[in-house]
N, CA, C and O atoms as a Tripos MOL2 file, in Angstrom:
@<TRIPOS>MOLECULE
protein
  316   315    79     0     0
PROTEIN
NO_CHARGES

@<TRIPOS>ATOM
      1 N         132.1620  101.5050   76.0900 N.3       1 MET1
      2 CA        131.4740  102.3220   77.0690 C.3       1 MET1
      3 C         130.4330  103.2220   76.3870 C.2       1 MET1
      4 O         129.2880  103.2890   76.8360 O.2       1 MET1
      5 N         130.8170  103.9040   75.3210 N.am      2 ILE2
      6 CA        129.8840  104.7620   74.5960 C.3       2 ILE2
      7 C         128.7910  103.9220   73.9450 C.2       2 ILE2
      8 O         127.6290  104.3270   73.9110 O.2       2 ILE2
      9 N         129.1620  102.7620   73.4350 N.am      3 LEU3
     10 CA        128.1860  101.8930   72.7790 C.3       3 LEU3
     11 C         127.1440  101.3950   73.7740 C.2       3 LEU3
     12 O         125.9570  101.3520   73.4500 O.2       3 LEU3
     13 N         127.5630  101.0210   74.9720 N.am      4 SER4
     14 CA        126.6070  100.5380   75.9740 C.3       4 SER4
     15 C         125.6890  101.6880   76.4380 C.2       4 SER4
     16 O         124.5120  101.4700   76.7250 O.2       4 SER4
     17 N         126.2350  102.8980   76.5080 N.am      5 SER5
     18 CA        125.4020  104.0500   76.8660 C.3       5 SER5
     19 C         124.3570  104.3170   75.7900 C.2       5 SER5
     20 O         123.2040  104.6220   76.0940 O.2       5 SER5
     21 N         124.7670  104.2010   74.5340 N.am      6 PHE6
     22 CA        123.8350  104.4160   73.4260 C.3       6 PHE6
     23 C         122.7410  103.3530   73.4150 C.2       6 PHE6
     24 O         121.5760  103.6570   73.1580 O.2       6 PHE6
     25 N         123.1140  102.1180   73.6900 N.am      7 ILE7
     26 CA        122.1220  101.0210   73.7520 C.3       7 ILE7
     27 C         121.1380  101.2710   74.8900 C.2       7 ILE7
     28 O         119.9330  101.0850   74.7260 O.2       7 ILE7
     29 N         121.6550  101.6940   76.0480 N.am      8 LEU8
     30 CA        120.7900  101.9880   77.1890 C.3       8 LEU8
     31 C         119.8370  103.1450   76.8620 C.2       8 LEU8
     32 O         118.6690  103.1200   77.2510 O.2       8 LEU8
     33 N         120.3360  104.1450   76.1560 N.am      9 LEU9
     34 CA        119.5070  105.2740   75.7440 C.3       9 LEU9
     35 C         118.3920  104.8230   74.8280 C.2       9 LEU9
     36 O         117.2360  105.1970   75.0270 O.2       9 LEU9
     37 N         118.7180  104.0250   73.8280 N.am     10 ILE10
     38 CA        117.7130  103.5320   72.8730 C.3      10 ILE10
     39 C         116.6830  102.6520   73.5790 C.2      10 ILE10
     40 O         115.4870  102.7630   73.3110 O.2      10 ILE10
     41 N         117.1380  101.7850   74.4730 N.am     11 MET11
     42 CA        116.2020  100.8970   75.1900 C.3      11 MET11
     43 C         115.2610  101.7080   76.0870 C.2      11 MET11
     44 O         114.0640  101.4270   76.1390 O.2      11 MET11
     45 N         115.7890  102.7010   76.7850 N.am     12 GLY12
     46 CA        114.9570  103.5180   77.6790 C.3      12 GLY12
     47 C         113.9350  104.3320   76.9120 C.2      12 GLY12
     48 O         112.7610  104.3730   77.2780 O.2      12 GLY12
     49 N         114.3810  104.9750   75.8540 N.am     13 MET13
     50 CA        113.4470  105.7910   75.0730 C.3      13 MET13
     51 C         112.4600  104.9100   74.3190 C.2      13 MET13
     52 O         111.3000  105.2850   74.1490 O.2      13 MET13
     53 N         112.9000  103.7610   73.8710 N.am     14 GLY14
     54 CA        112.0010  102.8230   73.1970 C.3      14 GLY14
     55 C         110.9290  102.3040   74.1280 C.2      14 GLY14
     56 O         109.7630  102.1980   73.7480 O.2      14 GLY14
     57 N         111.3260  101.9780   75.3600 N.am     15 THR15
     58 CA        110.3630  101.5070   76.3580 C.3      15 THR15
     59 C         109.3320  102.5970   76.6580 C.2      15 THR15
     60 O         108.1370  102.3160   76.7520 O.2      15 THR15
     61 N         109.7910  103.8310   76.8080 N.am     16 THR16
     62 CA        108.8860  104.9480   77.0690 C.3      16 THR16
     63 C         107.9280  105.1500   75.8960 C.2      16 THR16
     64 O         106.7300  105.3520   76.0980 O.2      16 THR16
     65 N         108.4510  105.0960   74.6780 N.am     17 PHE17
     66 CA        107.6090  105.2720   73.4900 C.3      17 PHE17
     67 C         106.5430  104.1900   73.4180 C.2      17 PHE17
     68 O         105.3760  104.4860   73.1580 O.2      17 PHE17
     69 N         106.9280  102.9520   73.6440 N.am     18 VAL18
     70 CA        105.9660  101.8400   73.5920 C.3      18 VAL18
     71 C         104.9140  101.9990   74.6790 C.2      18 VAL18
     72 O         103.7270  101.7970   74.4270 O.2      18 VAL18
     73 N         105.3410  102.3620   75.8940 N.am     19 PHE19
     74 CA        104.3880  102.5390   76.9910 C.3      19 PHE19
     75 C         103.3810  103.6410   76.6580 C.2      19 PHE19
     76 O         102.1790  103.4590   76.8500 O.2      19 PHE19
     77 N         103.8640  104.7810   76.1630 N.am     20 LEU20
     78 CA        102.9420  105.8800   75.8390 C.3      20 LEU20
     79 C         102.0150  105.5090   74.6910 C.2      20 LEU20
     80 O         100.8500  105.9060   74.6930 O.2      20 LEU20
     81 N         102.5020  104.7630   73.7200 N.am     21 PHE21
     82 CA        101.6720  104.3190   72.6120 C.3      21 PHE21
     83 C         100.5500  103.3990   73.1180 C.2      21 PHE21
     84 O          99.3940  103.5480   72.7210 O.2      21 PHE21
     85 N         100.8940  102.4610   73.9860 N.am     22 VAL22
     86 CA         99.8850  101.5560   74.5640 C.3      22 VAL22
     87 C          98.9010  102.3460   75.4240 C.2      22 VAL22
     88 O          97.7060  102.0530   75.4220 O.2      22 VAL22
     89 N          99.3930  103.3440   76.1590 N.am     23 LEU23
     90 CA         98.5210  104.1640   76.9890 C.3      23 LEU23
     91 C          97.5140  104.9380   76.1420 C.2      23 LEU23
     92 O          96.3460  105.0430   76.5160 O.2      23 LEU23
     93 N          97.9460  105.4740   75.0190 N.am     24 ILE24
     94 CA         97.0380  106.1980   74.1260 C.3      24 ILE24
     95 C          95.9810  105.2570   73.5620 C.2      24 ILE24
     96 O          94.8080  105.6210   73.4860 O.2      24 ILE24
     97 N          96.3760  104.0700   73.1720 N.am     25 ILE25
     98 CA         95.4220  103.0900   72.6340 C.3      25 ILE25
     99 C          94.3930  102.7150   73.6950 C.2      25 ILE25
    100 O          93.1970  102.6620   73.4110 O.2      25 ILE25
    101 N          94.8580  102.4530   74.9220 N.am     26 CYS26
    102 CA         93.9320  102.0840   75.9930 C.3      26 CYS26
    103 C          92.9820  103.2260   76.3340 C.2      26 CYS26
    104 O          91.8060  102.9910   76.6140 O.2      26 CYS26
    105 N          93.4790  104.4530   76.3110 N.am     27 THR27
    106 CA         92.6290  105.6050   76.5880 C.3      27 THR27
    107 C          91.5540  105.7620   75.5170 C.2      27 THR27
    108 O          90.3960  106.0340   75.8340 O.2      27 THR27
    109 N          91.9280  105.5950   74.2650 N.am     28 ASN28
    110 CA         90.9370  105.7000   73.1850 C.3      28 ASN28
    111 C          89.8790  104.6060   73.2780 C.2      28 ASN28
    112 O          88.6920  104.8680   73.0820 O.2      28 ASN28
    113 N          90.3020  103.3980   73.5740 N.am     29 ILE29
    114 CA         89.3430  102.2920   73.7180 C.3      29 ILE29
    115 C          88.4120  102.5580   74.8960 C.2      29 ILE29
    116 O          87.2020  102.3520   74.7930 O.2      29 ILE29
    117 N          88.9710  103.0140   76.0090 N.am     30 SER30
    118 CA         88.1610  103.3080   77.1870 C.3      30 SER30
    119 C          87.1590  104.4240   76.9050 C.2      30 SER30
    120 O          86.0230  104.3730   77.3750 O.2      30 SER30
    121 N          87.5720  105.4190   76.1490 N.am     31 SER31
    122 CA         86.6700  106.5160   75.7960 C.3      31 SER31
    123 C          85.5170  106.0290   74.9360 C.2      31 SER31
    124 O          84.3700  106.4210   75.1520 O.2      31 SER31
    125 N          85.8110  105.1880   73.9740 N.am     32 LYS32
    126 CA         84.7500  104.6750   73.1040 C.3      32 LYS32
    127 C          83.7790  103.7820   73.8670 C.2      32 LYS32
    128 O          82.5690  103.8570   73.6560 O.2      32 LYS32
    129 N          84.2990  102.9430   74.7490 N.am     33 VAL33
    130 CA         83.4370  102.0440   75.5180 C.3      33 VAL33
    131 C          82.5710  102.8490   76.4890 C.2      33 VAL33
    132 O          81.3750  102.5890   76.6180 O.2      33 VAL33
    133 N          83.1750  103.8260   77.1700 N.am     34 SER34
    134 CA         82.4000  104.5920   78.1450 C.3      34 SER34
    135 C          81.3450  105.4660   77.4710 C.2      34 SER34
    136 O          80.2640  105.6620   78.0270 O.2      34 SER34
    137 N          81.6380  105.9930   76.2860 N.am     35 SER35
    138 CA         80.6120  106.7910   75.6030 C.3      35 SER35
    139 C          79.4770  105.9170   75.0860 C.2      35 SER35
    140 O          78.3380  106.3710   74.9800 O.2      35 SER35
    141 N          79.7850  104.6720   74.7650 N.am     36 LYS36
    142 CA         78.7520  103.7590   74.2900 C.3      36 LYS36
    143 C          77.7690  103.4110   75.4030 C.2      36 LYS36
    144 O          76.5710  103.2690   75.1560 O.2      36 LYS36
    145 N          78.2770  103.2750   76.6330 N.am     37 TYR37
    146 CA         77.4260  102.8790   77.7560 C.3      37 TYR37
    147 C          77.1600  104.0290   78.7250 C.2      37 TYR37
    148 O          76.8380  103.7830   79.8880 O.2      37 TYR37
    149 N          77.2840  105.2580   78.2830 N.am     38 ALA38
    150 CA         77.0820  106.4160   79.1600 C.3      38 ALA38
    151 C          75.6360  106.5500   79.6130 C.2      38 ALA38
    152 O          75.3690  107.1220   80.6690 O.2      38 ALA38
    153 N          74.7110  106.0340   78.8330 N.am     39 TYR39
    154 CA         73.2980  106.1610   79.1990 C.3      39 TYR39
    155 C          72.9640  105.3710   80.4650 C.2      39 TYR39
    156 O          71.9390  105.6310   81.0960 O.2      39 TYR39
    157 N          73.8000  104.4250   80.8420 N.am     40 LEU40
    158 CA         73.5400  103.6330   82.0410 C.3      40 LEU40
    159 C          73.7800  104.4270   83.3230 C.2      40 LEU40
    160 O          73.1970  104.1210   84.3630 O.2      40 LEU40
    161 N          74.6290  105.4380   83.2500 N.am     41 MET41
    162 CA         74.9110  106.2670   84.4170 C.3      41 MET41
    163 C          74.6110  107.7180   84.0840 C.2      41 MET41
    164 O          75.5050  108.4450   83.6490 O.2      41 MET41
    165 N          73.3660  108.1580   84.2780 N.am     42 PRO42
    166 CA         73.0180  109.5460   83.9370 C.3      42 PRO42
    167 C          73.7410  110.5370   84.8500 C.2      42 PRO42
    168 O          74.1510  110.2040   85.9630 O.2      42 PRO42
    169 N          73.8810  111.7470   84.3500 N.am     43 GLU43
    170 CA         74.5370  112.7980   85.1220 C.3      43 GLU43
    171 C          73.6710  113.1510   86.3290 C.2      43 GLU43
    172 O          72.4480  113.2190   86.2080 O.2      43 GLU43
    173 N          74.2810  113.3750   87.4810 N.am     44 PRO44
    174 CA         73.4880  113.7790   88.6480 C.3      44 PRO44
    175 C          72.9590  115.1990   88.4600 C.2      44 PRO44
    176 O          73.6020  116.0490   87.8440 O.2      44 PRO44
    177 N          71.7720  115.4260   89.0090 N.am     45 GLU45
    178 CA         71.1850  116.7520   88.9110 C.3      45 GLU45
    179 C          71.9640  117.7070   89.8070 C.2      45 GLU45
    180 O          72.3500  117.3420   90.9170 O.2      45 GLU45
    181 N          72.1940  118.9210   89.3330 N.am     46 PRO46
    182 CA         72.9380  119.8730   90.1710 C.3      46 PRO46
    183 C          72.1300  120.2500   91.4070 C.2      46 PRO46
    184 O          70.9080  120.3900   91.3620 O.2      46 PRO46
    185 N          72.8480  120.4090   92.5030 N.am     47 LYS47
    186 CA         72.1760  120.7790   93.7480 C.3      47 LYS47
    187 C          71.7800  122.2450   93.6950 C.2      47 LYS47
    188 O          72.5130  123.0900   93.1810 O.2      47 LYS47
    189 N          70.6100  122.5230   94.2350 N.am     48 LYS48
    190 CA         70.1340  123.9020   94.2630 C.3      48 LYS48
    191 C          70.8590  124.6380   95.3860 C.2      48 LYS48
    192 O          70.9880  124.1360   96.5020 O.2      48 LYS48
    193 N          71.3190  125.8180   95.0680 N.am     49 ALA49
    194 CA         72.0240  126.6270   96.0500 C.3      49 ALA49
    195 C          71.0250  127.2000   97.0490 C.2      49 ALA49
    196 O          69.9570  127.6880   96.6790 O.2      49 ALA49
    197 N          71.3920  127.1290   98.2990 N.am     50 LYS50
    198 CA         70.5360  127.6990   99.3250 C.3      50 LYS50
    199 C          70.7190  129.2090   99.3270 C.2      50 LYS50
    200 O          71.8320  129.7030   99.1490 O.2      50 LYS50
    201 N          69.6350  129.9400   99.5270 N.am     51 PRO51
    202 CA         69.7910  131.4050   99.5690 C.3      51 PRO51
    203 C          70.6130  131.8150  100.7830 C.2      51 PRO51
    204 O          70.4210  131.3010  101.8850 O.2      51 PRO51
    205 N          71.5180  132.7360  100.5620 N.am     52 VAL52
    206 CA         72.3780  133.2020  101.6440 C.3      52 VAL52
    207 C          71.6710  134.3280  102.3740 C.2      52 VAL52
    208 O          71.2590  135.3200  101.7720 O.2      52 VAL52
    209 N          71.5410  134.1580  103.6690 N.am     53 ALA53
    210 CA         70.8740  135.1770  104.4700 C.3      53 ALA53
    211 C          71.8490  136.3210  104.7390 C.2      53 ALA53
    212 O          73.0130  136.0930  105.0690 O.2      53 ALA53
    213 N          71.3620  137.5510  104.5970 N.am     54 LYS54
    214 CA         72.1980  138.7100  104.8730 C.3      54 LYS54
    215 C          72.2920  138.9040  106.3830 C.2      54 LYS54
    216 O          71.3360  138.6230  107.1060 O.2      54 LYS54
    217 N          73.4300  139.3790  106.8580 N.am     55 PRO55
    218 CA         73.5220  139.7020  108.2870 C.3      55 PRO55
    219 C          72.5580  140.8380  108.6340 C.2      55 PRO55
    220 O          72.1840  141.6370  107.7750 O.2      55 PRO55
    221 N          72.1780  140.8920  109.8670 N.am     56 ALA56
    222 CA         71.1850  141.8830  110.2920 C.3      56 ALA56
    223 C          71.6970  143.3050  110.1250 C.2      56 ALA56
    224 O          70.9000  144.2130  109.8930 O.2      56 ALA56
    225 N          73.0060  143.5270  110.2360 N.am     57 GLN57
    226 CA         73.5350  144.8830  110.1840 C.3      57 GLN57
    227 C          74.2390  145.1700  108.8600 C.2      57 GLN57
    228 O          75.1200  146.0280  108.8120 O.2      57 GLN57
    229 N          73.8810  144.4930  107.8170 N.am     58 ALA58
    230 CA         74.5230  144.7200  106.5160 C.3      58 ALA58
    231 C          74.0810  146.0560  105.9460 C.2      58 ALA58
    232 O          72.9320  146.4690  106.1080 O.2      58 ALA58
    233 N          75.0100  146.7230  105.2780 N.am     59 ALA59
    234 CA         74.6870  148.0270  104.6960 C.3      59 ALA59
    235 C          73.9770  147.8080  103.3740 C.2      59 ALA59
    236 O          74.5960  147.3920  102.3940 O.2      59 ALA59
    237 N          72.6880  148.0860  103.3400 N.am     60 ASP60
    238 CA         71.9080  147.9340  102.1140 C.3      60 ASP60
    239 C          71.8990  149.2320  101.3090 C.2      60 ASP60
    240 O          71.4130  149.2600  100.1790 O.2      60 ASP60
    241 N          72.4220  150.2780  101.8780 N.am     61 ASN61
    242 CA         72.3350  151.5800  101.2520 C.3      61 ASN61
    243 C          73.6690  151.9210  100.5920 C.2      61 ASN61
    244 O          74.7160  151.8390  101.2330 O.2      61 ASN61
    245 N          73.6360  152.3020   99.3180 N.am     62 ASP62
    246 CA         74.8630  152.6700   98.6150 C.3      62 ASP62
    247 C          75.4610  153.9530   99.1700 C.2      62 ASP62
    248 O          76.6670  154.1740   99.0690 O.2      62 ASP62
    249 N          74.6250  154.7950   99.7520 N.am     63 ASP63
    250 CA         75.1390  156.0450  100.3250 C.3      63 ASP63
    251 C          76.0560  155.7610  101.5150 C.2      63 ASP63
    252 O          77.0620  156.4450  101.7010 O.2      63 ASP63
    253 N          75.7120  154.7590  102.3150 N.am     64 ASP64
    254 CA         76.5610  154.3990  103.4510 C.3      64 ASP64
    255 C          77.9320  153.9110  102.9710 C.2      64 ASP64
    256 O          78.9600  154.2430  103.5610 O.2      64 ASP64
    257 N          77.9320  153.1360  101.9150 N.am     65 ILE65
    258 CA         79.1910  152.6230  101.3700 C.3      65 ILE65
    259 C          80.0160  153.7720  100.7990 C.2      65 ILE65
    260 O          81.2250  153.8380  101.0210 O.2      65 ILE65
    261 N          79.3730  154.6700  100.0720 N.am     66 ALA66
    262 CA         80.0830  155.8170   99.4990 C.3      66 ALA66
    263 C          80.6610  156.7010  100.6010 C.2      66 ALA66
    264 O          81.7750  157.2060  100.4600 O.2      66 ALA66
    265 N          79.9320  156.8940  101.6830 N.am     67 ALA67
    266 CA         80.4140  157.7120  102.7980 C.3      67 ALA67
    267 C          81.6270  157.0550  103.4500 C.2      67 ALA67
    268 O          82.5840  157.7460  103.8000 O.2      67 ALA67
    269 N          81.6050  155.7460  103.6160 N.am     68 ALA68
    270 CA         82.7360  155.0380  104.2120 C.3      68 ALA68
    271 C          83.9730  155.1510  103.3290 C.2      68 ALA68
    272 O          85.0830  155.3130  103.8360 O.2      68 ALA68
    273 N          83.7930  155.0670  102.0240 N.am     69 ILE69
    274 CA         84.9210  155.2070  101.1120 C.3      69 ILE69
    275 C          85.4880  156.6160  101.1750 C.2      69 ILE69
    276 O          86.7050  156.8020  101.1670 O.2      69 ILE69
    277 N          84.5930  157.6220  101.2390 N.am     70 ALA70
    278 CA         85.0410  159.0180  101.3160 C.3      70 ALA70
    279 C          85.8370  159.2800  102.5820 C.2      70 ALA70
    280 O          86.8620  159.9610  102.5420 O.2      70 ALA70
    281 N          85.3740  158.7410  103.7110 N.am     71 VAL71
    282 CA         86.0800  158.9060  104.9760 C.3      71 VAL71
    283 C          87.4470  158.2480  104.9030 C.2      71 VAL71
    284 O          88.4310  158.8110  105.3820 O.2      71 VAL71
    285 N          87.5200  157.0700  104.3130 N.am     72 ALA72
    286 CA         88.8120  156.3740  104.1980 C.3      72 ALA72
    287 C          89.7750  157.1560  103.3240 C.2      72 ALA72
    288 O          90.9660  157.2290  103.6280 O.2      72 ALA72
    289 N          89.2780  157.7400  102.2470 N.am     73 LEU73
    290 CA         90.1330  158.5390  101.3760 C.3      73 LEU73
    291 C          90.6520  159.8000  102.0610 C.2      73 LEU73
    292 O          91.8130  160.1720  101.8950 O.2      73 LEU73
    293 N          89.7820  160.4540  102.8340 N.am     74 VAL74
    294 CA         90.2000  161.6580  103.5480 C.3      74 VAL74
    295 C          91.2550  161.3130  104.5770 C.2      74 VAL74
    296 O          92.2490  162.0290  104.6970 O.2      74 VAL74
    297 N          91.0660  160.2350  105.3240 N.am     75 LYS75
    298 CA         92.0420  159.8240  106.3380 C.3      75 LYS75
    299 C          93.3640  159.4310  105.6850 C.2      75 LYS75
    300 O          94.4330  159.7240  106.2200 O.2      75 LYS75
    301 N          93.2950  158.7730  104.5370 N.am     76 HIS76
    302 CA         94.5190  158.3420  103.8520 C.3      76 HIS76
    303 C          95.2710  159.5420  103.2750 C.2      76 HIS76
    304 O          96.5010  159.5680  103.2960 O.2      76 HIS76
    305 N          94.5460  160.5250  102.7640 N.am     77 ALA77
    306 CA         95.1770  161.7130  102.1830 C.3      77 ALA77
    307 C          95.7710  162.6020  103.2700 C.2      77 ALA77
    308 O          96.6990  163.3620  102.9930 O.2      77 ALA77
    309 N          95.2700  162.5270  104.4810 N.am     78 GLY78
    310 CA         95.7720  163.3580  105.5720 C.3      78 GLY78
    311 C          97.1080  162.9090  106.1220 C.2      78 GLY78
    312 O          97.7390  163.6570  106.8690 O.2      78 GLY78
    313 N          97.5520  161.7390  105.7890 N.am     79 LYS79
    314 CA         98.8240  161.2190  106.3210 C.3      79 LYS79
    315 C          99.9820  161.8220  105.6640 C.2      79 LYS79
    316 O         101.1210  161.4930  105.9960 O.2      79 LYS79
@<TRIPOS>BOND
     1     1     2 1
     2     2     3 1
     3     3     4 2
     4     3     5 am
     5     5     6 1
     6     6     7 1
     7     7     8 2
     8     7     9 am
     9     9    10 1
    10    10    11 1
    11    11    12 2
    12    11    13 am
    13    13    14 1
    14    14    15 1
    15    15    16 2
    16    15    17 am
    17    17    18 1
    18    18    19 1
    19    19    20 2
    20    19    21 am
    21    21    22 1
    22    22    23 1
    23    23    24 2
    24    23    25 am
    25    25    26 1
    26    26    27 1
    27    27    28 2
    28    27    29 am
    29    29    30 1
    30    30    31 1
    31    31    32 2
    32    31    33 am
    33    33    34 1
    34    34    35 1
    35    35    36 2
    36    35    37 am
    37    37    38 1
    38    38    39 1
    39    39    40 2
    40    39    41 am
    41    41    42 1
    42    42    43 1
    43    43    44 2
    44    43    45 am
    45    45    46 1
    46    46    47 1
    47    47    48 2
    48    47    49 am
    49    49    50 1
    50    50    51 1
    51    51    52 2
    52    51    53 am
    53    53    54 1
    54    54    55 1
    55    55    56 2
    56    55    57 am
    57    57    58 1
    58    58    59 1
    59    59    60 2
    60    59    61 am
    61    61    62 1
    62    62    63 1
    63    63    64 2
    64    63    65 am
    65    65    66 1
    66    66    67 1
    67    67    68 2
    68    67    69 am
    69    69    70 1
    70    70    71 1
    71    71    72 2
    72    71    73 am
    73    73    74 1
    74    74    75 1
    75    75    76 2
    76    75    77 am
    77    77    78 1
    78    78    79 1
    79    79    80 2
    80    79    81 am
    81    81    82 1
    82    82    83 1
    83    83    84 2
    84    83    85 am
    85    85    86 1
    86    86    87 1
    87    87    88 2
    88    87    89 am
    89    89    90 1
    90    90    91 1
    91    91    92 2
    92    91    93 am
    93    93    94 1
    94    94    95 1
    95    95    96 2
    96    95    97 am
    97    97    98 1
    98    98    99 1
    99    99   100 2
   100    99   101 am
   101   101   102 1
   102   102   103 1
   103   103   104 2
   104   103   105 am
   105   105   106 1
   106   106   107 1
   107   107   108 2
   108   107   109 am
   109   109   110 1
   110   110   111 1
   111   111   112 2
   112   111   113 am
   113   113   114 1
   114   114   115 1
   115   115   116 2
   116   115   117 am
   117   117   118 1
   118   118   119 1
   119   119   120 2
   120   119   121 am
   121   121   122 1
   122   122   123 1
   123   123   124 2
   124   123   125 am
   125   125   126 1
   126   126   127 1
   127   127   128 2
   128   127   129 am
   129   129   130 1
   130   130   131 1
   131   131   132 2
   132   131   133 am
   133   133   134 1
   134   134   135 1
   135   135   136 2
   136   135   137 am
   137   137   138 1
   138   138   139 1
   139   139   140 2
   140   139   141 am
   141   141   142 1
   142   142   143 1
   143   143   144 2
   144   143   145 am
   145   145   146 1
   146   146   147 1
   147   147   148 2
   148   147   149 am
   149   149   150 1
   150   150   151 1
   151   151   152 2
   152   151   153 am
   153   153   154 1
   154   154   155 1
   155   155   156 2
   156   155   157 am
   157   157   158 1
   158   158   159 1
   159   159   160 2
   160   159   161 am
   161   161   162 1
   162   162   163 1
   163   163   164 2
   164   163   165 am
   165   165   166 1
   166   166   167 1
   167   167   168 2
   168   167   169 am
   169   169   170 1
   170   170   171 1
   171   171   172 2
   172   171   173 am
   173   173   174 1
   174   174   175 1
   175   175   176 2
   176   175   177 am
   177   177   178 1
   178   178   179 1
   179   179   180 2
   180   179   181 am
   181   181   182 1
   182   182   183 1
   183   183   184 2
   184   183   185 am
   185   185   186 1
   186   186   187 1
   187   187   188 2
   188   187   189 am
   189   189   190 1
   190   190   191 1
   191   191   192 2
   192   191   193 am
   193   193   194 1
   194   194   195 1
   195   195   196 2
   196   195   197 am
   197   197   198 1
   198   198   199 1
   199   199   200 2
   200   199   201 am
   201   201   202 1
   202   202   203 1
   203   203   204 2
   204   203   205 am
   205   205   206 1
   206   206   207 1
   207   207   208 2
   208   207   209 am
   209   209   210 1
   210   210   211 1
   211   211   212 2
   212   211   213 am
   213   213   214 1
   214   214   215 1
   215   215   216 2
   216   215   217 am
   217   217   218 1
   218   218   219 1
   219   219   220 2
   220   219   221 am
   221   221   222 1
   222   222   223 1
   223   223   224 2
   224   223   225 am
   225   225   226 1
   226   226   227 1
   227   227   228 2
   228   227   229 am
   229   229   230 1
   230   230   231 1
   231   231   232 2
   232   231   233 am
   233   233   234 1
   234   234   235 1
   235   235   236 2
   236   235   237 am
   237   237   238 1
   238   238   239 1
   239   239   240 2
   240   239   241 am
   241   241   242 1
   242   242   243 1
   243   243   244 2
   244   243   245 am
   245   245   246 1
   246   246   247 1
   247   247   248 2
   248   247   249 am
   249   249   250 1
   250   250   251 1
   251   251   252 2
   252   251   253 am
   253   253   254 1
   254   254   255 1
   255   255   256 2
   256   255   257 am
   257   257   258 1
   258   258   259 1
   259   259   260 2
   260   259   261 am
   261   261   262 1
   262   262   263 1
   263   263   264 2
   264   263   265 am
   265   265   266 1
   266   266   267 1
   267   267   268 2
   268   267   269 am
   269   269   270 1
   270   270   271 1
   271   271   272 2
   272   271   273 am
   273   273   274 1
   274   274   275 1
   275   275   276 2
   276   275   277 am
   277   277   278 1
   278   278   279 1
   279   279   280 2
   280   279   281 am
   281   281   282 1
   282   282   283 1
   283   283   284 2
   284   283   285 am
   285   285   286 1
   286   286   287 1
   287   287   288 2
   288   287   289 am
   289   289   290 1
   290   290   291 1
   291   291   292 2
   292   291   293 am
   293   293   294 1
   294   294   295 1
   295   295   296 2
   296   295   297 am
   297   297   298 1
   298   298   299 1
   299   299   300 2
   300   299   301 am
   301   301   302 1
   302   302   303 1
   303   303   304 2
   304   303   305 am
   305   305   306 1
   306   306   307 1
   307   307   308 2
   308   307   309 am
   309   309   310 1
   310   310   311 1
   311   311   312 2
   312   311   313 am
   313   313   314 1
   314   314   315 1
   315   315   316 2
@<TRIPOS>SUBSTRUCTURE
     1 MET1         2 RESIDUE 1 A MET
     2 ILE2         6 RESIDUE 1 A ILE
     3 LEU3        10 RESIDUE 1 A LEU
     4 SER4        14 RESIDUE 1 A SER
     5 SER5        18 RESIDUE 1 A SER
     6 PHE6        22 RESIDUE 1 A PHE
     7 ILE7        26 RESIDUE 1 A ILE
     8 LEU8        30 RESIDUE 1 A LEU
     9 LEU9        34 RESIDUE 1 A LEU
    10 ILE10       38 RESIDUE 1 A ILE
    11 MET11       42 RESIDUE 1 A MET
    12 GLY12       46 RESIDUE 1 A GLY
    13 MET13       50 RESIDUE 1 A MET
    14 GLY14       54 RESIDUE 1 A GLY
    15 THR15       58 RESIDUE 1 A THR
    16 THR16       62 RESIDUE 1 A THR
    17 PHE17       66 RESIDUE 1 A PHE
    18 VAL18       70 RESIDUE 1 A VAL
    19 PHE19       74 RESIDUE 1 A PHE
    20 LEU20       78 RESIDUE 1 A LEU
    21 PHE21       82 RESIDUE 1 A PHE
    22 VAL22       86 RESIDUE 1 A VAL
    23 LEU23       90 RESIDUE 1 A LEU
    24 ILE24       94 RESIDUE 1 A ILE
    25 ILE25       98 RESIDUE 1 A ILE
    26 CYS26      102 RESIDUE 1 A CYS
    27 THR27      106 RESIDUE 1 A THR
    28 ASN28      110 RESIDUE 1 A ASN
    29 ILE29      114 RESIDUE 1 A ILE
    30 SER30      118 RESIDUE 1 A SER
    31 SER31      122 RESIDUE 1 A SER
    32 LYS32      126 RESIDUE 1 A LYS
    33 VAL33      130 RESIDUE 1 A VAL
    34 SER34      134 RESIDUE 1 A SER
    35 SER35      138 RESIDUE 1 A SER
    36 LYS36      142 RESIDUE 1 A LYS
    37 TYR37      146 RESIDUE 1 A TYR
    38 ALA38      150 RESIDUE 1 A ALA
    39 TYR39      154 RESIDUE 1 A TYR
    40 LEU40      158 RESIDUE 1 A LEU
    41 MET41      162 RESIDUE 1 A MET
    42 PRO42      166 RESIDUE 1 A PRO
    43 GLU43      170 RESIDUE 1 A GLU
    44 PRO44      174 RESIDUE 1 A PRO
    45 GLU45      178 RESIDUE 1 A GLU
    46 PRO46      182 RESIDUE 1 A PRO
    47 LYS47      186 RESIDUE 1 A LYS
    48 LYS48      190 RESIDUE 1 A LYS
    49 ALA49      194 RESIDUE 1 A ALA
    50 LYS50      198 RESIDUE 1 A LYS
    51 PRO51      202 RESIDUE 1 A PRO
    52 VAL52      206 RESIDUE 1 A VAL
    53 ALA53      210 RESIDUE 1 A ALA
    54 LYS54      214 RESIDUE 1 A LYS
    55 PRO55      218 RESIDUE 1 A PRO
    56 ALA56      222 RESIDUE 1 A ALA
    57 GLN57      226 RESIDUE 1 A GLN
    58 ALA58      230 RESIDUE 1 A ALA
    59 ALA59      234 RESIDUE 1 A ALA
    60 ASP60      238 RESIDUE 1 A ASP
    61 ASN61      242 RESIDUE 1 A ASN
    62 ASP62      246 RESIDUE 1 A ASP
    63 ASP63      250 RESIDUE 1 A ASP
    64 ASP64      254 RESIDUE 1 A ASP
    65 ILE65      258 RESIDUE 1 A ILE
    66 ALA66      262 RESIDUE 1 A ALA
    67 ALA67      266 RESIDUE 1 A ALA
    68 ALA68      270 RESIDUE 1 A ALA
    69 ILE69      274 RESIDUE 1 A ILE
    70 ALA70      278 RESIDUE 1 A ALA
    71 VAL71      282 RESIDUE 1 A VAL
    72 ALA72      286 RESIDUE 1 A ALA
    73 LEU73      290 RESIDUE 1 A LEU
    74 VAL74      294 RESIDUE 1 A VAL
    75 LYS75      298 RESIDUE 1 A LYS
    76 HIS76      302 RESIDUE 1 A HIS
    77 ALA77      306 RESIDUE 1 A ALA
    78 GLY78      310 RESIDUE 1 A GLY
    79 LYS79      314 RESIDUE 1 A LYS
């Protein structure tokens, strides 16, 4: 019983080791082949970002933002 378990362990780990070894070899070969022929598929040009339109009522003034923060702090401290 112990011997058959040990054999099963060795076979399973051996199969995994062989599979990963073959996977590494295939990945390296694929990397070399794709880098050799990379000039056939040039990188796409990045898309230009469209300018984001500000909402009509956006606060462009830093004083308005500072005043809103001050009001929030006063209300929070009053609780």
